[in-house]
N, C-alpha and C positions, 0 to 999 in steps of 0.2 A: 940721364940716360938715352941710348940712341934710339935713331926711329928703327922702323921694321925691316926694313932694305924692301920694298918690294921688288919684285921682279917682274911679271906679268900680269897682262889677265888670263887666269888659269882657268876658270869655268866662270859661264854666264848662265844663269835660271829663267826660264820662260815660262810663266803660268799660262796654260792654254785651256780651251772651253771642249775640246774632244782631243784626246790621244790620239787617237789612231789616226784621225785625218791628221793631225801634226806630223806623225810618224812618216807620214805617206810626203808630205808636203818637205819634209828638212831631207828626211831621206831621198825618196824619190825623186822631185822635182829640183832639189837644189843639189842632191847628188851628194849629201854628207854620209862620212862612214857609222854606220851604227855601231855601237862599242857594246851595251847592253841594257836589258830592261830590268827595272827591280819594281816588280810589280808591287801593289797593284795599279802605281796611278806615276811610276817615272821612267822615261825613258834617256839614252844618254849618248851623244854623237859628236864626233873629233870634227873640229874646223878650222886647220890649220894647228896651231899650237893651243886653242883656246877649246875646250870640252864645252857642249851644251847640254843642258838637262833642260828636259822637256818637265813640266808637272802638272799634272791633271787638276782642274779647279776644283775645291771644295773645302775649303778652307781659308787660311789666310792667306789672298791672293798677293803674289809678288814678284817683282823681277828683281835679280840681285845679280852682280857680279861678283867673284871670287878672286882674289888678287894673292897671286903666289906670292908665299915666302918659303923662306930656306927651316924656319923654326916657327909653329903657330906659338906655344906656350911662350918663347921669348917674346914673339911680338907683342902677344896679350899682356906681358908684366910691363914691355915698352911704354906703350900706349896707355896700360891703367895708370902707368904712372906720370903720364900726361895729363890725366882726367878723363878720357877716354872711358864712357861705360858700355859695358856689354851686353846684349841679350842672351847671349848661348856663349857659356864658357869653353875653352877648350878641349876636345874630346877626339878620339880616336873614333871614325866613321865608317871606317871599312879598312880594307886593303888591297892595293893593285901590284900583282909582281912583287907580292910578298913584303910590301912595305907598307908599313903604318899610311893612312890618309888622314891627317890632324884637321879638323877645322874648327871656327869659332867665329861668331858672329858680333860687330861692334853697330853703333849708329853714326851716321856723319853727323853735322850741325843741322841740317835740316831734318833730322829724324828718318834718313835712305837707312836701310841695311847694308852691311857693307861685310863680305864674307873675306874670311882669311884661310888662305887653304894651304898645306905642303903634305907629301907624300908621291 
C-alpha cells in the first residue's frame, strides 16, 4: 500500500503554562493572526501556511506537529498496513469553511505523537 503523501506541516500544537500570556506573546509580540479560541483551554493562530494551536497545561502536556494529508482515513489505512500503531483513530474534529476536519494520531518509533490532519 502507498504512503500517505504528507503535503505540509499543517498545524503545530504547543502546551503553555499561561494561555492568556501566550496569546499576548504569539498574537501581540509576534504578530500572528488570531483565528479563534476554543474555550476553555485552546487558542488558534495562523503562521504562514501553518496553524498554531496553543493548549493550556493541565493534562498530558505535549507538543505535536500535525502533518497535512489529503485523506486521513486513507493515510490511517496505509500506515496501519505498514505496522504503525495509532493512539487516536481517524475522526472528524470540526468544520472549517464547510469542510470536515479529520484527525488521527499515531506514534513515531521513539514514541512521539504524530498528527495527521485534513480538511
